[in-house]
N, C-alpha and C positions, 0 to 999 in steps of 0.2 A: 843718475838721472833724478831719482826721487829726492835726493839730498839737495840738488840744485833747485828743484821746484819748491822745497820747503824753505830754503834760504831766500828765494825770490818772494815767497808769500810773506815771510817775516819783514822783508824790506818794504813791500807794498803796504803791509799793515802799519808799519811805523810811519810811512808817508801819510796814510789816511788819518792816523792819530794826530800827527802834527797839523794837518789841515783842519781837523775838527777843533783842536785847541785854538788855532788862529780864528776860526769862525766864532767860537764862544767869546774870545777876547773882543772881537769886533762888535758882537751883540752887547757885551757889557759896556763898551764905550758908548754905543748908541743909547742904551738905557740911562747911563750917567748923564748924557747930554739932555735927555728928556726929563731928568730929575726923578726918575722912577726906580724902584727896586726891581732887579732882575728876578723873574719867577724861577722857582726850583725846577730842575729838569728831572723827570721821573726816570728811574733805571729801566733799561731795556728788558732785562730778565728778572724774574722774581728770585728771591733768595734760595728757595728750594731747588729751582732749576740750575742756579749757579753751583750749588753744592753737588747736585747730580752730575754736572759737567766735570767737576773735580774728581768725583768718584769714578766715573766712566774713564776719564783721562788716566787716572792711576792704574786702573785695570788694563787698559790698552798699553800703557807704557810698560807695565810689568810683563805682560805677554810678549811685547816686542823685545824687551831687554833679555828675558829668559831665552826666547827663541834665537836671538842674535848670539847670545853667549853660547848656546848649544851648537849653533852652526859653526862658530869659530872653534870651539872645542873639537867638533867632528872634523873640521878642516885640518887641525893640527895632528890628529891621530890617524886619519885615513884619507889623506889628500887625494889619491888617485880615484878612490871610489866616489868621493864626494864631488869631484870635478866632472865625473861622467854623468852625474845626475843633473837635475835642474837647479843647481845651487845658486847661480847669479840671480835668477828670478825670485827665488825664495828669500835671499838676503835683501833684495830690494823691497819686497813686501814687508818683511819684518822691520826694516829700517823705517818704512812709511808708518807702520803701526807705532813704533817708538816715537817718531816725530809727531804724529797725530795725537798721541797720548800726552806728550809734553805740552803741545799747543793747547789742548783742552784744559789741562791743569792751569796753565798760565791765564787763559781767558776766563776760566771759572773763578780764579783768585781775583782777577781784576773786577769781575762783576760783583763778587761778594764785597770787595772794598767800596765799590760805587754804592751798593745798597746800604752798607753801614754808614757811609758818609751822608746819604740821603736821609736815613732815619735820624741821625744826630742833628741834622739841620732842621728837621721837622720838630724835634723835641725843643730845640732852642727857640723856635718861633712861637711856640705856645706858652 
């Protein structure tokens, strides 16, 4: 269940990214028609917040990966004992931790890239 939600979230995010790119292209075309230079778009997150997202995502992904690995190891060694416990709920939660951590790392990296691109464009303008 959590995996399908994560996959759906990635698909929706890709759709919104495509829509945002299309909107920027249309704005650029309008600015070119007016003969004006398109203003720079400020990043949504500061650099430090982006780096914090990456660090928190790494921690969550590590916790999720270690927990998932330990559950799989426990399942291999003591299958009957593990299946009597609340194993499916725990494995879903750790999968969500892993997926959320990976998503935070990806989004943080994108945000750092946007911030660096914005800073480079400011340096070129001056």
